C-alpha positions in Angstrom: 94.8 80.6 113.3 93.0 83.8 114.5 96.2 85.7 113.5 95.9 84.4 109.9 92.4 85.5 109.7 93.2 88.9 110.8 96.0 89.2 108.4 93.9 88.0 105.6 91.2 90.5 106.6 93.7 93.5 106.7 95.4 92.5 103.3 92.0 92.1 101.6 90.6 95.3 103.2 93.6 97.3 102.1 94.3 95.5 98.9 97.8 94.6 100.1 100.0 92.5 97.8 103.4 92.5 99.7 104.8 93.6 103.0 108.3 93.4 104.2 109.3 94.4 107.7 113.4 94.7 108.2 116.4 95.9 107.4 116.4 97.3 103.7 119.8 96.4 102.1 121.4 96.6 98.6 121.0 92.8 98.4 117.4 92.4 99.2 116.4 95.5 97.3 116.9 93.6 93.9 114.2 90.7 94.6 112.1 93.5 96.2 112.1 95.4 93.1 111.6 92.2 90.7 108.6 91.0 92.8 106.7 94.0 91.9 107.9 94.0 88.3 106.6 90.3 87.8 103.3 91.1 89.5 103.1 94.2 86.9 103.7 91.8 83.8 100.1 90.6 84.5 98.6 93.9 84.8 97.4 96.7 82.3 100.7 98.6 82.8 102.4 99.7 79.8 106.3 99.8 79.5 106.3 103.4 80.4 104.2 103.1 83.5 106.3 100.1 84.5 109.5 102.0 84.2 108.3 105.0 86.1 107.1 103.0 89.0 110.1 100.9 89.1 112.5 103.9 89.2 110.4 105.3 91.9 110.6 102.1 94.0 114.3 102.0 93.6 114.8 105.5 94.8 112.3 104.8 97.7 114.4 101.8 98.7 117.6 103.6 98.6 115.9 106.5 100.7 114.9 104.0 103.4 118.5 102.2 103.3 120.3 105.5 103.4 118.3 106.9 106.4 118.2 103.6 108.3 121.8 102.4 107.8 123.2 101.8 111.2 120.0 102.6 113.1 118.9 100.7 116.1 115.4 100.8 114.7 116.3 99.7 111.1 114.4 96.3 111.5 111.4 98.5 111.8 111.5 99.6 108.2 108.5 98.6 106.1 108.0 98.2 102.4 104.4 97.9 101.1 102.9 97.3 97.6 99.3 97.4 97.3 96.9 97.4 94.5 94.4 100.4 93.8 91.8 100.8 90.8 94.0 101.1 87.8 97.3 101.2 89.5 99.7 100.5 92.4 100.6 102.2 95.7 104.0 101.9 97.1 104.6 102.8 100.7 107.7 102.8 103.0 108.0 103.5 106.6 111.1 104.0 108.8 112.0 105.4 112.2 113.4 108.9 112.4 114.4 111.4 115.1 111.3 113.5 116.0 113.6 116.5 116.0 114.0 116.1 112.3 110.2 116.3 111.6 110.0 119.9 111.0 112.7 120.3 108.5 111.4 116.9 106.7 107.9 118.2 106.6 109.2 121.7 105.2 111.1 119.9 102.3 108.0 117.8 101.6 105.7 120.6 101.4 108.1 122.7 99.3 108.3 119.8 96.9 104.6 119.4 96.9 104.0 122.9 96.0 106.1 122.6 92.9 104.5 122.1 89.5 105.6 119.1 87.4 107.8 121.2 85.2 109.5 123.1 88.2 110.4 119.7 89.9 112.9 118.8 87.2 114.4 122.4 87.2 114.9 122.5 91.0 116.3 118.9 90.9 119.1 119.9 88.4 119.8 123.1 90.6 120.3 120.9 93.6 122.4 118.6 91.7 125.0 121.3 90.6 125.1 122.4 94.4 128.2 120.7 95.8 127.1 120.9 99.3 124.7 118.1 99.0 126.0 114.8 100.3 125.5 111.4 99.1 122.6 111.0 101.9 120.6 113.1 99.8 120.9 116.2 101.6 118.3 119.0 101.7 115.8 116.7 100.2 117.5 115.6 97.0 116.3 112.1 97.3 112.9 113.3 97.9 112.6 115.5 95.1 114.1 112.8 92.9 111.1 110.5 93.9 108.8 113.2 92.9 110.5 113.7 89.6 110.0 110.0 88.7 106.3 110.3 88.5 105.8 114.1 88.0 103.6 114.4 91.1 103.3 115.0 94.7 104.2 112.8 97.6 101.8 111.7 100.3 103.4 111.5 103.8 102.8 111.2 107.7 104.5 111.0 110.8 103.3 108.8 113.6 104.9 109.5 117.2 106.5 106.3 118.7 107.9 107.8 121.9 109.5 111.1 123.1 112.3 110.7 120.9 111.3 108.8 117.7 108.6 108.8 115.2 107.6 106.7 112.2 107.8 108.5 108.9 105.5 107.0 106.3 105.9 108.0 102.6 103.4 106.8 99.9 103.1 107.1 96.2 100.0 106.1 94.0 100.7 105.5 90.5 98.3 105.1 87.6 98.7 102.6 84.7 100.5 105.4 82.8 103.0 105.8 85.6 101.6 109.2 86.7 101.1 109.8 90.3 97.8 110.9 92.0 97.9 112.8 95.2 95.7 112.2 98.4 95.9 116.1 99.5 93.8 116.5 96.1 91.0 114.1 97.6 88.4 114.7 100.2 90.3 112.6 102.9 93.9 113.7 103.6 96.7 110.8 103.6 97.2 109.3 107.1 99.8 106.7 108.1 97.8 105.2 110.9 97.0 101.9 108.9 100.6 101.7 108.1 102.0 101.9 111.5 99.1 99.5 112.7 100.5 97.1 110.4 104.0 97.5 111.3 103.1 97.0 115.2 101.0 93.9 114.0 104.0 92.3 112.2 106.5 93.4 115.2 104.2 91.8 117.8 103.8 88.5 115.9 107.6 88.2 114.7 106.4 88.6 111.0 108.9 90.0 108.4 107.0 88.9 105.1 103.6 89.1 103.9 102.4 88.2 100.5 99.1 87.8 98.9 98.0 87.4 95.3 97.5 84.9 92.5 100.7 82.6 92.4 102.3 82.6 89.1 105.6 80.8 88.5 107.3 84.0 88.3 106.0 85.7 91.3 106.5 82.5 93.2 110.2 82.6 92.1 110.7 86.3 93.2 109.2 85.5 96.7 111.8 82.6 97.0 114.5 84.8 95.7 113.7 87.4 98.3 113.5 85.0 101.0 116.9 83.4 100.1 118.5 86.8 100.4 117.1 87.2 103.8 118.1 83.9 104.9 121.8 84.8 104.0 121.6 88.2 105.7 120.1 86.9 108.9 122.4 85.2 111.5 120.9 81.6 110.6 123.2 78.6 110.4 123.4 77.0 106.9 121.7 73.9 107.6 118.7 75.8 108.8 118.9 78.1 105.8 118.8 75.2 103.3 115.8 73.5 105.1 113.6 76.6 105.1 114.2 77.5 101.6 113.5 73.8 100.4 110.4 73.6 102.5 109.3 77.0 101.1 109.7 75.6 97.7 107.4 72.7 98.6 104.9 74.8 100.3 104.4 77.2 97.4 104.1 74.2 95.0 101.2 72.9 97.4 99.4 76.2 97.0 99.6 76.0 93.2 98.6 72.3 93.2 95.3 73.0 94.8 94.4 76.3 93.1 91.0 76.3 91.6 91.9 79.3 89.5 92.1 83.1 89.6 88.2 84.0 89.3 87.4 81.9 92.4 90.3 83.3 94.5 89.4 86.8 93.6 85.9 85.9 95.0 86.3 83.7 97.9 89.8 83.8 99.1 93.3 84.9 97.8 96.2 83.1 98.4 98.8 84.1 101.2 102.1 83.4 102.5 103.4 84.5 105.8 107.1 84.2 107.2 107.7 84.6 110.8 111.2 84.4 112.6 110.9 83.7 116.3 113.7 82.7 118.6 115.5 81.5 115.4 112.6 79.3 114.6 110.8 80.0 111.2 107.1 79.7 110.9 106.2 79.3 107.2 102.3 79.5 106.6 100.4 79.6 103.5 96.8 79.9 102.9 94.8 79.1 99.8 91.5 78.0 98.5 90.6 74.4 98.0 87.4 72.7 96.7 85.4 71.1 99.4 85.6 67.5 97.6 89.5 67.7 98.0 89.3 68.5 101.8 88.8 65.0 103.1 91.4 63.4 101.1 93.9 66.0 102.0 93.2 66.0 105.7 93.8 62.1 105.5 97.2 62.8 104.0 98.0 65.3 106.5 97.1 63.2 109.4 98.9 60.2 108.1 102.3 62.3 107.6 101.8 63.5 111.1 101.6 60.0 112.6 105.3 59.2 111.6 108.4 60.0 113.6 111.6 61.0 111.8 112.7 57.5 111.1 109.2 56.6 109.7 109.2 59.7 107.6 112.4 58.8 105.9 111.3 55.3 105.4 107.8 56.8 103.9 109.6 59.1 101.7 111.9 56.5 100.3 108.9 54.3 99.5 106.9 57.1 97.8 109.9 57.8 95.7 110.1 54.2 94.6 106.3 54.2 93.9 106.5 57.1 91.9 105.4 56.9 88.2 106.6 58.6 85.3 103.5 60.8 85.4 104.3 62.3 88.6 103.7 61.6 92.1 101.5 58.5 92.4 100.9 58.8 96.0 100.1 62.3 96.3 102.0 62.7 99.5 105.6 63.5 98.4 105.4 67.2 99.1 103.9 66.9 102.5 106.3 64.2 103.5 109.3 66.1 102.5 107.9 69.1 104.4 107.6 67.1 107.4 110.8 65.3 107.1 113.0 68.5 106.5 111.4 70.6 109.2 111.6 67.7 112.0 108.0 68.9 113.2 104.3 68.3 112.8 102.3 69.9 110.0 99.8 72.4 111.4 96.8 72.8 109.3 93.2 74.1 109.4 90.3 74.1 107.0 87.7 77.0 107.2 84.6 76.3 105.1 83.7 79.4 103.0 80.6 77.9 101.1 79.3 74.7 99.6 82.2 74.5 97.0 85.2 76.0 98.7 87.2 75.8 101.9 90.3 77.8 102.9 93.3 75.8 103.6 96.0 76.9 106.1 99.2 75.2 106.5 102.1 76.0 108.8 105.6 74.4 109.0 107.9 75.3 111.8 111.7 75.0 111.1 114.1 75.2 114.3 117.8 75.1 114.5 118.1 71.4 115.0 120.3 69.3 112.6 119.8 65.9 111.7 
């Protein structure tokens, strides 16, 4: 559970909403975009701000996909959404050859020295130049990103080894969709925290982190993104179905015990973490619960964990027959279903926050076995 706490602390400190580590493809780019759009529906962003940020993210994802396509390091690509006061920051990371840094830095600096009005002029000139390839030659993709928000691009390079470096590109956009630039502030932009996050995820086989208030819309997009990833990974169909079904249940479990947005803001934001290690998925959620619910919830978890596969099947059948028209009369259906479909014990912990709330962490493991 120390890993979960470490992740929670990092996400809170850096105000991270969503992090994906892995290959960026055309298929998973759509739910990546939709996840941010659903989050923005509950923010102060107007239509123009949403449109500008949405288009910038689209170009950023395409840029990562273009330059990681076929690379042996494509799985190290990172997509990060985070909140800032009055806006959002979108950050991407991907591995490049260190020999390309000087040329890439030169392009970025040239773009960052252009005024907003000049960016569009240069962009049109580049479009009319036939030598640019569909890989965004000579910075076409980069200048298009700058054009979306009318401002500069923050970037950094972190050395990985003698041949490769991690290229980090970031943009902070306010509620009007206008970019802000770190170079204009006292502290220059650094990609250190991003590279540390990539290493943390790599070391622990994590490919998805999410933190925020769980709305039906956001939950749907987290599921949609996971479904896209399940189809792209080399995972057999039975396991894919079980992972998706259990993730539905575990997200509903978070929503069921939520005390509301205000306590979550103060004492502990919900999180979801998906790990894939040796073809076993580890699905983890964390959420705030009231202390007067902990004893009853712990008893339910312990009761479910006492049963073997056959016992869980019978318990599930009995719980189904005991349901009333008002819902789950036993209060155990979701937990039983998670244990039954995963074929493993439910791993849980409660960490007391104060006299009113505790933080409830639940992990479900889903391996390749069929039954």
